[in-house]
All heavy atoms as a GROMACS GRO file, in nm:
protein
  546
    1MET      N    1  -6.983   0.420  -6.311
    1MET     CA    2  -6.954   0.277  -6.294
    1MET      C    3  -6.933   0.202  -6.418
    1MET      O    4  -7.010   0.237  -6.520
    1MET     CB    5  -7.089   0.201  -6.231
    1MET     CG    6  -7.089   0.200  -6.081
    1MET     SD    7  -7.240   0.107  -6.049
    1MET     CE    8  -7.202   0.064  -5.890
    2ILE      N    9  -6.851   0.111  -6.425
    2ILE     CA   10  -6.821   0.041  -6.552
    2ILE      C   11  -6.861  -0.112  -6.529
    2ILE      O   12  -6.810  -0.163  -6.431
    2ILE     CB   13  -6.670   0.048  -6.584
    2ILE    CG1   14  -6.635   0.193  -6.608
    2ILE    CG2   15  -6.632  -0.038  -6.704
    2ILE    CD1   16  -6.479   0.228  -6.640
    3PHE      N   17  -6.927  -0.162  -6.619
    3PHE     CA   18  -6.973  -0.293  -6.606
    3PHE      C   19  -6.888  -0.372  -6.712
    3PHE      O   20  -6.894  -0.335  -6.826
    3PHE     CB   21  -7.116  -0.317  -6.631
    3PHE     CG   22  -7.202  -0.262  -6.519
    3PHE    CD1   23  -7.263  -0.133  -6.531
    3PHE    CD2   24  -7.224  -0.338  -6.397
    3PHE    CE1   25  -7.328  -0.082  -6.419
    3PHE    CE2   26  -7.298  -0.292  -6.307
    3PHE     CZ   27  -7.353  -0.163  -6.308
    4ILE      N   28  -6.837  -0.495  -6.672
    4ILE     CA   29  -6.763  -0.572  -6.766
    4ILE      C   30  -6.846  -0.696  -6.791
    4ILE      O   31  -6.880  -0.771  -6.689
    4ILE     CB   32  -6.619  -0.617  -6.719
    4ILE    CG1   33  -6.530  -0.489  -6.699
    4ILE    CG2   34  -6.552  -0.721  -6.810
    4ILE    CD1   35  -6.403  -0.504  -6.634
    5LEU      N   36  -6.894  -0.715  -6.914
    5LEU     CA   37  -6.971  -0.830  -6.945
    5LEU      C   38  -6.899  -0.946  -6.976
    5LEU      O   39  -6.804  -0.949  -7.066
    5LEU     CB   40  -7.060  -0.792  -7.058
    5LEU     CG   41  -7.188  -0.885  -7.078
    5LEU    CD1   42  -7.280  -0.890  -6.969
    5LEU    CD2   43  -7.250  -0.829  -7.218
    6HIS      N   44  -6.902  -1.070  -6.905
    6HIS     CA   45  -6.836  -1.186  -6.948
    6HIS      C   46  -6.933  -1.273  -7.032
    6HIS      O   47  -7.028  -1.318  -6.988
    6HIS     CB   48  -6.800  -1.253  -6.817
    6HIS     CG   49  -6.734  -1.394  -6.844
    6HIS    ND1   50  -6.609  -1.413  -6.872
    6HIS    CD2   51  -6.784  -1.519  -6.831
    6HIS    CE1   52  -6.584  -1.531  -6.887
    6HIS    NE2   53  -6.682  -1.599  -6.874
    7LEU      N   54  -6.869  -1.293  -7.156
    7LEU     CA   55  -6.961  -1.375  -7.251
    7LEU      C   56  -6.884  -1.515  -7.249
    7LEU      O   57  -6.770  -1.521  -7.256
    7LEU     CB   58  -6.948  -1.306  -7.392
    7LEU     CG   59  -7.013  -1.178  -7.405
    7LEU    CD1   60  -6.994  -1.135  -7.548
    7LEU    CD2   61  -7.158  -1.194  -7.384
    8GLU      N   62  -6.978  -1.606  -7.227
    8GLU     CA   63  -6.933  -1.749  -7.237
    8GLU      C   64  -6.907  -1.797  -7.384
    8GLU      O   65  -6.988  -1.748  -7.464
    8GLU     CB   66  -7.050  -1.840  -7.180
    8GLU     CG   67  -7.007  -1.991  -7.167
    8GLU     CD   68  -7.119  -2.073  -7.114
    8GLU    OE1   69  -7.211  -2.020  -7.057
    8GLU    OE2   70  -7.103  -2.198  -7.133
    9LYS      N   71  -6.805  -1.837  -7.406
    9LYS     CA   72  -6.773  -1.883  -7.546
    9LYS      C   73  -6.844  -2.014  -7.570
    9LYS      O   74  -6.810  -2.122  -7.522
    9LYS     CB   75  -6.628  -1.895  -7.555
    9LYS     CG   76  -6.555  -1.764  -7.552
    9LYS     CD   77  -6.394  -1.783  -7.566
    9LYS     CE   78  -6.328  -1.642  -7.585
    9LYS     NZ   79  -6.345  -1.556  -7.468
   10ILE      N   80  -6.950  -2.003  -7.654
   10ILE     CA   81  -7.030  -2.113  -7.676
   10ILE      C   82  -6.983  -2.211  -7.785
   10ILE      O   83  -6.940  -2.156  -7.889
   10ILE     CB   84  -7.164  -2.060  -7.728
   10ILE    CG1   85  -7.234  -1.970  -7.607
   10ILE    CG2   86  -7.274  -2.185  -7.753
   10ILE    CD1   87  -7.340  -1.880  -7.666
   11PRO      N   88  -6.970  -2.348  -7.763
   11PRO     CA   89  -6.914  -2.432  -7.857
   11PRO      C   90  -7.022  -2.453  -7.975
   11PRO      O   91  -7.137  -2.425  -7.948
   11PRO     CB   92  -6.898  -2.569  -7.777
   11PRO     CG   93  -6.984  -2.554  -7.675
   11PRO     CD   94  -7.013  -2.409  -7.635
   12CYS      N   95  -6.974  -2.502  -8.079
   12CYS     CA   96  -7.056  -2.542  -8.196
   12CYS      C   97  -7.082  -2.695  -8.206
   12CYS      O   98  -6.988  -2.772  -8.157
   12CYS     CB   99  -6.992  -2.495  -8.326
   12CYS     SG  100  -6.975  -2.324  -8.351
   13SER      N  101  -7.207  -2.720  -8.271
   13SER     CA  102  -7.210  -2.873  -8.300
   13SER      C  103  -7.146  -2.911  -8.430
   13SER      O  104  -7.058  -2.842  -8.462
   13SER     CB  105  -7.365  -2.892  -8.284
   13SER     OG  106  -7.429  -2.811  -8.393
   14GLN      N  107  -7.197  -3.002  -8.485
   14GLN     CA  108  -7.136  -3.060  -8.621
   14GLN      C  109  -7.127  -2.942  -8.714
   14GLN      O  110  -7.208  -2.865  -8.740
   14GLN     CB  111  -7.217  -3.176  -8.663
   14GLN     CG  112  -7.214  -3.294  -8.587
   14GLN     CD  113  -7.070  -3.340  -8.573
   14GLN    OE1  114  -7.000  -3.372  -8.675
   14GLN    NE2  115  -7.024  -3.360  -8.460
   15PRO      N  116  -7.020  -2.941  -8.786
   15PRO     CA  117  -6.999  -2.837  -8.890
   15PRO      C  118  -7.069  -2.869  -9.015
   15PRO      O  119  -7.119  -2.971  -9.036
   15PRO     CB  120  -6.842  -2.839  -8.922
   15PRO     CG  121  -6.807  -2.982  -8.878
   15PRO     CD  122  -6.894  -3.020  -8.767
   16PRO      N  123  -7.107  -2.771  -9.094
   16PRO     CA  124  -7.190  -2.795  -9.214
   16PRO      C  125  -7.124  -2.872  -9.318
   16PRO      O  126  -7.000  -2.858  -9.331
   16PRO     CB  127  -7.216  -2.648  -9.261
   16PRO     CG  128  -7.108  -2.561  -9.202
   16PRO     CD  129  -7.078  -2.618  -9.079
   17GLN      N  130  -7.202  -2.966  -9.384
   17GLN     CA  131  -7.150  -3.045  -9.487
   17GLN      C  132  -7.167  -2.971  -9.617
   17GLN      O  133  -7.254  -2.890  -9.627
   17GLN     CB  134  -7.226  -3.180  -9.486
   17GLN     CG  135  -7.212  -3.267  -9.365
   17GLN     CD  136  -7.082  -3.311  -9.346
   17GLN    OE1  137  -7.010  -3.355  -9.438
   17GLN    NE2  138  -7.034  -3.318  -9.210
   18ILE      N  139  -7.073  -2.992  -9.714
   18ILE     CA  140  -7.089  -2.931  -9.838
   18ILE      C  141  -7.106  -3.025  -9.958
   18ILE      O  142  -7.037  -3.146  -9.941
   18ILE     CB  143  -6.980  -2.827  -9.877
   18ILE    CG1  144  -6.839  -2.885  -9.871
   18ILE    CG2  145  -6.975  -2.712  -9.770
   18ILE    CD1  146  -6.728  -2.791  -9.925
   19GLU      N  147  -7.167  -2.998 -10.056
   19GLU     CA  148  -7.180  -3.091 -10.164
   19GLU      C  149  -7.040  -3.112 -10.239
   19GLU      O  150  -6.973  -3.014 -10.266
   19GLU     CB  151  -7.280  -3.038 -10.271
   19GLU     CG  152  -7.397  -3.145 -10.309
   19GLU     CD  153  -7.492  -3.086 -10.407
   19GLU    OE1  154  -7.543  -2.970 -10.373
   19GLU    OE2  155  -7.518  -3.153 -10.498
   20HIS      N  156  -7.020  -3.223 -10.270
   20HIS     CA  157  -6.881  -3.273 -10.335
   20HIS      C  158  -6.748  -3.227 -10.267
   20HIS      O  159  -6.660  -3.198 -10.318
   20HIS     CB  160  -6.881  -3.197 -10.480
   20HIS     CG  161  -7.010  -3.228 -10.566
   20HIS    ND1  162  -7.020  -3.360 -10.609
   20HIS    CD2  163  -7.102  -3.157 -10.600
   20HIS    CE1  164  -7.136  -3.347 -10.684
   20HIS    NE2  165  -7.181  -3.231 -10.677
   21GLY      N  166  -6.772  -3.212 -10.140
   21GLY     CA  167  -6.658  -3.182 -10.053
   21GLY      C  168  -6.654  -3.252  -9.922
   21GLY      O  169  -6.762  -3.293  -9.870
   22THR      N  170  -6.546  -3.263  -9.850
   22THR     CA  171  -6.529  -3.321  -9.724
   22THR      C  172  -6.444  -3.216  -9.626
   22THR      O  173  -6.373  -3.144  -9.671
   22THR     CB  174  -6.443  -3.449  -9.724
   22THR    OG1  175  -6.331  -3.433  -9.797
   22THR    CG2  176  -6.526  -3.558  -9.810
   23ILE      N  177  -6.470  -3.249  -9.482
   23ILE     CA  178  -6.399  -3.160  -9.396
   23ILE      C  179  -6.266  -3.223  -9.368
   23ILE      O  180  -6.260  -3.342  -9.346
   23ILE     CB  181  -6.481  -3.141  -9.277
   23ILE    CG1  182  -6.618  -3.080  -9.305
   23ILE    CG2  183  -6.406  -3.078  -9.156
   23ILE    CD1  184  -6.716  -3.100  -9.192
   24ASN      N  185  -6.150  -3.149  -9.352
   24ASN     CA  186  -6.025  -3.201  -9.329
   24ASN      C  187  -6.024  -3.188  -9.167
   24ASN      O  188  -6.009  -3.091  -9.110
   24ASN     CB  189  -5.919  -3.109  -9.380
   24ASN     CG  190  -5.916  -3.099  -9.527
   24ASN    OD1  191  -5.952  -3.195  -9.599
   24ASN    ND2  192  -5.875  -2.992  -9.583
   25SER      N  193  -6.038  -3.310  -9.104
   25SER     CA  194  -6.040  -3.306  -8.958
   25SER      C  195  -5.986  -3.446  -8.912
   25SER      O  196  -6.024  -3.545  -8.964
   25SER     CB  197  -6.172  -3.296  -8.903
   25SER     OG  198  -6.168  -3.300  -8.755
   26SER      N  199  -5.899  -3.438  -8.823
   26SER     CA  200  -5.840  -3.563  -8.765
   26SER      C  201  -5.939  -3.633  -8.672
   26SER      O  202  -5.930  -3.747  -8.641
   26SER     CB  203  -5.712  -3.540  -8.693
   26SER     OG  204  -5.724  -3.445  -8.590
   27ARG      N  205  -6.025  -3.539  -8.614
   27ARG     CA  206  -6.135  -3.600  -8.535
   27ARG      C  207  -6.268  -3.613  -8.600
   27ARG      O  208  -6.329  -3.510  -8.624
   27ARG     CB  209  -6.159  -3.509  -8.409
   27ARG     CG  210  -6.029  -3.503  -8.314
   27ARG     CD  211  -6.022  -3.388  -8.234
   27ARG     NE  212  -6.002  -3.265  -8.316
   27ARG     CZ  213  -5.994  -3.150  -8.264
   27ARG    NH1  214  -6.011  -3.125  -8.142
   27ARG    NH2  215  -5.964  -3.041  -8.333
   28SER      N  216  -6.308  -3.722  -8.655
   28SER     CA  217  -6.407  -3.754  -8.746
   28SER      C  218  -6.556  -3.720  -8.687
   28SER      O  219  -6.634  -3.661  -8.741
   28SER     CB  220  -6.400  -3.884  -8.814
   28SER     OG  221  -6.405  -3.985  -8.715
   29SER      N  222  -6.586  -3.767  -8.560
   29SER     CA  223  -6.708  -3.771  -8.500
   29SER      C  224  -6.695  -3.705  -8.366
   29SER      O  225  -6.709  -3.759  -8.274
   29SER     CB  226  -6.775  -3.892  -8.502
   29SER     OG  227  -6.707  -3.984  -8.428
   30GLN      N  228  -6.668  -3.570  -8.366
   30GLN     CA  229  -6.663  -3.495  -8.233
   30GLN      C  230  -6.802  -3.443  -8.204
   30GLN      O  231  -6.875  -3.405  -8.278
   30GLN     CB  232  -6.565  -3.381  -8.265
   30GLN     CG  233  -6.514  -3.326  -8.130
   30GLN     CD  234  -6.392  -3.236  -8.168
   30GLN    OE1  235  -6.313  -3.252  -8.262
   30GLN    NE2  236  -6.394  -3.125  -8.085
   31GLU      N  237  -6.831  -3.449  -8.070
   31GLU     CA  238  -6.960  -3.394  -8.022
   31GLU      C  239  -6.968  -3.250  -8.046
   31GLU      O  240  -7.076  -3.200  -8.092
   31GLU     CB  241  -6.973  -3.423  -7.868
   31GLU     CG  242  -6.994  -3.585  -7.846
   31GLU     CD  243  -7.139  -3.624  -7.882
   31GLU    OE1  244  -7.228  -3.557  -7.847
   31GLU    OE2  245  -7.141  -3.726  -7.940
   32SER      N  246  -6.863  -3.153  -8.002
   32SER     CA  247  -6.878  -3.028  -8.016
   32SER      C  248  -6.732  -2.972  -8.040
   32SER      O  249  -6.634  -3.037  -8.024
   32SER     CB  250  -6.926  -2.959  -7.887
   32SER     OG  251  -6.843  -2.982  -7.775
   33TYR      N  252  -6.736  -2.852  -8.103
   33TYR     CA  253  -6.606  -2.780  -8.138
   33TYR      C  254  -6.601  -2.656  -8.063
   33TYR      O  255  -6.708  -2.573  -8.051
   33TYR     CB  256  -6.615  -2.763  -8.285
   33TYR     CG  257  -6.605  -2.884  -8.358
   33TYR    CD1  258  -6.723  -2.963  -8.390
   33TYR    CD2  259  -6.490  -2.930  -8.436
   33TYR    CE1  260  -6.719  -3.076  -8.463
   33TYR    CE2  261  -6.482  -3.049  -8.496
   33TYR     CZ  262  -6.595  -3.123  -8.526
   33TYR     OH  263  -6.600  -3.238  -8.595
   34ALA      N  264  -6.495  -2.620  -7.999
   34ALA     CA  265  -6.476  -2.510  -7.918
   34ALA      C  266  -6.488  -2.368  -8.008
   34ALA      O  267  -6.457  -2.373  -8.127
   34ALA     CB  268  -6.332  -2.497  -7.851
   35HIS      N  269  -6.527  -2.267  -7.940
   35HIS     CA  270  -6.540  -2.136  -8.003
   35HIS      C  271  -6.407  -2.102  -8.064
   35HIS      O  272  -6.306  -2.116  -7.989
   35HIS     CB  273  -6.586  -2.037  -7.893
   35HIS     CG  274  -6.571  -1.900  -7.932
   35HIS    ND1  275  -6.666  -1.822  -8.013
   35HIS    CD2  276  -6.473  -1.799  -7.914
   35HIS    CE1  277  -6.626  -1.706  -8.029
   35HIS    NE2  278  -6.512  -1.679  -7.965
   36GLY      N  279  -6.409  -2.048  -8.179
   36GLY     CA  280  -6.278  -2.013  -8.243
   36GLY      C  281  -6.216  -2.130  -8.332
   36GLY      O  282  -6.113  -2.109  -8.395
   37THR      N  283  -6.271  -2.251  -8.327
   37THR     CA  284  -6.219  -2.363  -8.401
   37THR      C  285  -6.233  -2.328  -8.554
   37THR      O  286  -6.346  -2.281  -8.599
   37THR     CB  287  -6.295  -2.492  -8.373
   37THR    OG1  288  -6.270  -2.531  -8.231
   37THR    CG2  289  -6.252  -2.614  -8.458
   38LYS      N  290  -6.133  -2.359  -8.632
   38LYS     CA  291  -6.132  -2.333  -8.773
   38LYS      C  292  -6.123  -2.471  -8.844
   38LYS      O  293  -6.041  -2.553  -8.808
   38LYS     CB  294  -6.025  -2.256  -8.825
   38LYS     CG  295  -6.048  -2.108  -8.787
   38LYS     CD  296  -5.933  -2.015  -8.844
   38LYS     CE  297  -5.935  -1.879  -8.797
   38LYS     NZ  298  -5.978  -1.775  -8.899
   39LEU      N  299  -6.214  -2.506  -8.939
   39LEU     CA  300  -6.209  -2.631  -9.011
   39LEU      C  301  -6.186  -2.600  -9.159
   39LEU      O  302  -6.271  -2.514  -9.212
   39LEU     CB  303  -6.334  -2.730  -8.984
   39LEU     CG  304  -6.341  -2.777  -8.840
   39LEU    CD1  305  -6.475  -2.847  -8.834
   39LEU    CD2  306  -6.236  -2.860  -8.798
   40SER      N  307  -6.119  -2.679  -9.223
   40SER     CA  308  -6.111  -2.654  -9.373
   40SER      C  309  -6.161  -2.765  -9.453
   40SER      O  310  -6.192  -2.877  -9.401
   40SER     CB  311  -5.962  -2.631  -9.413
   40SER     OG  312  -5.884  -2.760  -9.380
   41TYR      N  313  -6.208  -2.733  -9.574
   41TYR     CA  314  -6.268  -2.839  -9.656
   41TYR      C  315  -6.173  -2.860  -9.790
   41TYR      O  316  -6.093  -2.782  -9.829
   41TYR     CB  317  -6.390  -2.780  -9.711
   41TYR     CG  318  -6.495  -2.749  -9.614
   41TYR    CD1  319  -6.501  -2.649  -9.534
   41TYR    CD2  320  -6.604  -2.844  -9.590
   41TYR    CE1  321  -6.603  -2.639  -9.435
   41TYR    CE2  322  -6.711  -2.834  -9.507
   41TYR     CZ  323  -6.709  -2.723  -9.421
   41TYR     OH  324  -6.810  -2.702  -9.321
   42THR      N  325  -6.193  -2.983  -9.843
   42THR     CA  326  -6.130  -3.032  -9.956
   42THR      C  327  -6.248  -3.075 -10.056
   42THR      O  328  -6.335  -3.145 -10.007
   42THR     CB  329  -6.034  -3.146  -9.944
   42THR    OG1  330  -5.938  -3.100  -9.842
   42THR    CG2  331  -5.961  -3.177 -10.068
   43CYS      N  332  -6.237  -3.032 -10.191
   43CYS     CA  333  -6.328  -3.066 -10.291
   43CYS      C  334  -6.290  -3.209 -10.355
   43CYS      O  335  -6.164  -3.229 -10.361
   43CYS     CB  336  -6.349  -2.966 -10.395
   43CYS     SG  337  -6.417  -2.810 -10.326
   44GLU      N  338  -6.391  -3.278 -10.407
   44GLU     CA  339  -6.365  -3.402 -10.478
   44GLU      C  340  -6.294  -3.371 -10.608
   44GLU      O  341  -6.299  -3.257 -10.656
   44GLU     CB  342  -6.500  -3.471 -10.513
   44GLU     CG  343  -6.580  -3.512 -10.393
   44GLU     CD  344  -6.711  -3.559 -10.420
   44GLU    OE1  345  -6.756  -3.551 -10.555
   44GLU    OE2  346  -6.783  -3.608 -10.335
   45GLY      N  347  -6.234  -3.475 -10.670
   45GLY     CA  348  -6.173  -3.440 -10.803
   45GLY      C  349  -6.259  -3.385 -10.897
   45GLY      O  350  -6.379  -3.436 -10.905
   46GLY      N  351  -6.214  -3.290 -10.976
   46GLY     CA  352  -6.302  -3.231 -11.081
   46GLY      C  353  -6.363  -3.100 -11.029
   46GLY      O  354  -6.444  -3.042 -11.098
   47PHE      N  355  -6.365  -3.089 -10.894
   47PHE     CA  356  -6.437  -2.971 -10.836
   47PHE      C  357  -6.323  -2.870 -10.760
   47PHE      O  358  -6.219  -2.928 -10.719
   47PHE     CB  359  -6.537  -3.003 -10.723
   47PHE     CG  360  -6.647  -3.083 -10.782
   47PHE    CD1  361  -6.645  -3.217 -10.803
   47PHE    CD2  362  -6.765  -3.014 -10.819
   47PHE    CE1  363  -6.758  -3.280 -10.857
   47PHE    CE2  364  -6.872  -3.073 -10.871
   47PHE     CZ  365  -6.869  -3.214 -10.890
   48ARG      N  366  -6.350  -2.750 -10.757
   48ARG     CA  367  -6.263  -2.657 -10.694
   48ARG      C  368  -6.338  -2.582 -10.579
   48ARG      O  369  -6.461  -2.550 -10.602
   48ARG     CB  370  -6.183  -2.582 -10.789
   48ARG     CG  371  -6.268  -2.483 -10.873
   48ARG     CD  372  -6.195  -2.406 -10.979
   48ARG     NE  373  -6.281  -2.325 -11.063
   48ARG     CZ  374  -6.343  -2.210 -11.032
   48ARG    NH1  375  -6.316  -2.158 -10.921
   48ARG    NH2  376  -6.414  -2.146 -11.106
   49ILE      N  377  -6.262  -2.529 -10.486
   49ILE     CA  378  -6.318  -2.450 -10.368
   49ILE      C  379  -6.364  -2.319 -10.432
   49ILE      O  380  -6.282  -2.256 -10.507
   49ILE     CB  381  -6.237  -2.450 -10.263
   49ILE    CG1  382  -6.306  -2.454 -10.126
   49ILE    CG2  383  -6.131  -2.337 -10.259
   49ILE    CD1  384  -6.350  -2.584 -10.062
   50SER      N  385  -6.466  -2.259 -10.390
   50SER     CA  386  -6.513  -2.131 -10.441
   50SER      C  387  -6.448  -2.018 -10.386
   50SER      O  388  -6.432  -1.915 -10.452
   50SER     CB  389  -6.667  -2.119 -10.401
   50SER     OG  390  -6.701  -2.126 -10.268
   51GLU      N  391  -6.417  -2.006 -10.257
   51GLU     CA  392  -6.355  -1.898 -10.184
   51GLU      C  393  -6.260  -1.951 -10.079
   51GLU      O  394  -6.200  -2.058 -10.091
   51GLU     CB  395  -6.454  -1.799 -10.149
   51GLU     CG  396  -6.538  -1.846 -10.037
   51GLU     CD  397  -6.681  -1.892 -10.061
   51GLU    OE1  398  -6.713  -1.884 -10.186
   51GLU    OE2  399  -6.748  -1.952  -9.985
   52GLU      N  400  -6.265  -1.886  -9.951
   52GLU     CA  401  -6.186  -1.932  -9.840
   52GLU      C  402  -6.237  -2.076  -9.819
   52GLU      O  403  -6.350  -2.117  -9.832
   52GLU     CB  404  -6.229  -1.851  -9.720
   52GLU     CG  405  -6.148  -1.730  -9.704
   52GLU     CD  406  -6.002  -1.750  -9.667
   52GLU    OE1  407  -5.976  -1.839  -9.582
   52GLU    OE2  408  -5.919  -1.680  -9.733
   53ASN      N  409  -6.142  -2.168  -9.792
   53ASN     CA  410  -6.185  -2.308  -9.780
   53ASN      C  411  -6.195  -2.349  -9.633
   53ASN      O  412  -6.206  -2.460  -9.596
   53ASN     CB  413  -6.072  -2.410  -9.828
   53ASN     CG  414  -5.957  -2.412  -9.743
   53ASN    OD1  415  -5.918  -2.312  -9.669
   53ASN    ND2  416  -5.879  -2.523  -9.751
   54GLU      N  417  -6.235  -2.246  -9.542
   54GLU     CA  418  -6.260  -2.270  -9.405
   54GLU      C  419  -6.388  -2.215  -9.350
   54GLU      O  420  -6.450  -2.128  -9.417
   54GLU     CB  421  -6.157  -2.189  -9.314
   54GLU     CG  422  -6.020  -2.231  -9.326
   54GLU     CD  423  -5.930  -2.156  -9.231
   54GLU    OE1  424  -5.946  -2.048  -9.206
   54GLU    OE2  425  -5.824  -2.223  -9.201
   55THR      N  426  -6.448  -2.283  -9.239
   55THR     CA  427  -6.549  -2.239  -9.172
   55THR      C  428  -6.507  -2.218  -9.027
   55THR      O  429  -6.416  -2.290  -8.984
   55THR     CB  430  -6.670  -2.330  -9.177
   55THR    OG1  431  -6.785  -2.278  -9.112
   55THR    CG2  432  -6.647  -2.470  -9.122
   56THR      N  433  -6.551  -2.123  -8.953
   56THR     CA  434  -6.506  -2.086  -8.813
   56THR      C  435  -6.629  -2.092  -8.717
   56THR      O  436  -6.735  -2.046  -8.743
   56THR     CB  437  -6.456  -1.962  -8.818
   56THR    OG1  438  -6.345  -1.952  -8.909
   56THR    CG2  439  -6.394  -1.922  -8.672
   57CYS      N  440  -6.607  -2.162  -8.600
   57CYS     CA  441  -6.719  -2.160  -8.500
   57CYS      C  442  -6.702  -2.027  -8.423
   57CYS      O  443  -6.602  -1.990  -8.368
   57CYS     CB  444  -6.676  -2.277  -8.405
   57CYS     SG  445  -6.786  -2.279  -8.251
   58TYR      N  446  -6.812  -1.953  -8.418
   58TYR     CA  447  -6.824  -1.825  -8.345
   58TYR      C  448  -6.951  -1.824  -8.256
   58TYR      O  449  -7.051  -1.819  -8.313
   58TYR     CB  450  -6.816  -1.705  -8.450
   58TYR     CG  451  -6.807  -1.580  -8.377
   58TYR    CD1  452  -6.686  -1.542  -8.312
   58TYR    CD2  453  -6.924  -1.506  -8.357
   58TYR    CE1  454  -6.702  -1.415  -8.241
   58TYR    CE2  455  -6.931  -1.386  -8.278
   58TYR     CZ  456  -6.814  -1.347  -8.224
   58TYR     OH  457  -6.811  -1.218  -8.158
   59MET      N  458  -6.933  -1.838  -8.132
   59MET     CA  459  -7.047  -1.841  -8.040
   59MET      C  460  -7.150  -1.926  -8.069
   59MET      O  461  -7.282  -1.894  -8.075
   59MET     CB  462  -7.099  -1.681  -8.040
   59MET     CG  463  -6.993  -1.582  -7.980
   59MET     SD  464  -6.931  -1.634  -7.816
   59MET     CE  465  -7.054  -1.589  -7.702
   60GLY      N  466  -7.115  -2.052  -8.104
   60GLY     CA  467  -7.217  -2.151  -8.133
   60GLY      C  468  -7.265  -2.172  -8.269
   60GLY      O  469  -7.359  -2.247  -8.304
   61LYS      N  470  -7.221  -2.084  -8.361
   61LYS     CA  471  -7.263  -2.092  -8.501
   61LYS      C  472  -7.142  -2.095  -8.590
   61LYS      O  473  -7.053  -2.033  -8.560
   61LYS     CB  474  -7.350  -1.979  -8.540
   61LYS     CG  475  -7.482  -1.963  -8.462
   61LYS     CD  476  -7.571  -1.861  -8.533
   61LYS     CE  477  -7.692  -1.828  -8.456
   61LYS     NZ  478  -7.771  -1.945  -8.428
   62TRP      N  479  -7.153  -2.181  -8.693
   62TRP     CA  480  -7.045  -2.192  -8.802
   62TRP      C  481  -7.060  -2.073  -8.894
   62TRP      O  482  -7.176  -2.044  -8.935
   62TRP     CB  483  -7.052  -2.324  -8.870
   62TRP     CG  484  -7.011  -2.430  -8.784
   62TRP    CD1  485  -7.097  -2.523  -8.717
   62TRP    CD2  486  -6.886  -2.473  -8.748
   62TRP    NE1  487  -7.031  -2.615  -8.649
   62TRP    CE2  488  -6.889  -2.589  -8.664
   62TRP    CE3  489  -6.748  -2.421  -8.770
   62TRP    CZ2  490  -6.775  -2.649  -8.602
   62TRP    CZ3  491  -6.641  -2.480  -8.718
   62TRP    CH2  492  -6.654  -2.584  -8.630
   63SER      N  493  -6.960  -2.020  -8.944
   63SER     CA  494  -6.958  -1.921  -9.048
   63SER      C  495  -6.997  -1.995  -9.179
   63SER      O  496  -6.984  -2.113  -9.189
   63SER     CB  497  -6.818  -1.864  -9.082
   63SER     OG  498  -6.717  -1.958  -9.103
   64SER      N  499  -7.051  -1.920  -9.279
   64SER     CA  500  -7.078  -1.982  -9.402
   64SER      C  501  -6.964  -2.067  -9.468
   64SER      O  502  -6.860  -2.020  -9.478
   64SER     CB  503  -7.124  -1.881  -9.510
   64SER     OG  504  -7.238  -1.821  -9.474
   65PRO      N  505  -6.990  -2.196  -9.503
   65PRO     CA  506  -6.893  -2.276  -9.542
   65PRO      C  507  -6.861  -2.249  -9.701
   65PRO      O  508  -6.950  -2.200  -9.763
   65PRO     CB  509  -6.950  -2.412  -9.539
   65PRO     CG  510  -7.093  -2.404  -9.547
   65PRO     CD  511  -7.125  -2.268  -9.472
   66PRO      N  512  -6.754  -2.284  -9.753
   66PRO     CA  513  -6.732  -2.269  -9.904
   66PRO      C  514  -6.812  -2.369  -9.982
   66PRO      O  515  -6.889  -2.451  -9.930
   66PRO     CB  516  -6.576  -2.305  -9.918
   66PRO     CG  517  -6.563  -2.397  -9.806
   66PRO     CD  518  -6.648  -2.361  -9.688
   67GLN      N  519  -6.810  -2.340 -10.120
   67GLN     CA  520  -6.883  -2.439 -10.206
   67GLN      C  521  -6.785  -2.496 -10.282
   67GLN      O  522  -6.680  -2.438 -10.324
   67GLN     CB  523  -6.986  -2.361 -10.288
   67GLN     CG  524  -7.088  -2.272 -10.210
   67GLN     CD  525  -7.178  -2.365 -10.131
   67GLN    OE1  526  -7.233  -2.465 -10.186
   67GLN    NE2  527  -7.195  -2.336 -10.016
   68CYS      N  528  -6.807  -2.614 -10.348
   68CYS     CA  529  -6.728  -2.686 -10.439
   68CYS      C  530  -6.797  -2.663 -10.573
   68CYS      O  531  -6.907  -2.699 -10.593
   68CYS     CB  532  -6.716  -2.836 -10.416
   68CYS     SG  533  -6.611  -2.868 -10.266
   69GLU      N  534  -6.721  -2.601 -10.670
   69GLU     CA  535  -6.773  -2.580 -10.802
   69GLU      C  536  -6.712  -2.668 -10.912
   69GLU      O  537  -6.598  -2.697 -10.905
   69GLU     CB  538  -6.741  -2.428 -10.834
   69GLU     CG  539  -6.807  -2.333 -10.739
   69GLU     CD  540  -6.759  -2.190 -10.763
   69GLU    OE1  541  -6.653  -2.171 -10.822
   69GLU    OE2  542  -6.833  -2.094 -10.716
   70GLY      N  543  -6.797  -2.705 -11.002
   70GLY     CA  544  -6.754  -2.809 -11.101
   70GLY      C  545  -6.679  -2.735 -11.217
   70GLY      O  546  -6.675  -2.624 -11.236
   0.00000   0.00000   0.00000
């Protein structure tokens, strides 16, 4: 017998905020974000993004956000 497991794609709540940076989003205050949503960040002047500038919603949790370095 083969069992197929159906996993519900759980949405995420508000994405993580980062110091000296903002989220690039056209929807400023959304209640939840669908599984698979990617959001990018921009750093304030004088700061630069540390690595990938995105965070991704995966099964109700956001991936680690980038950091803005001075």
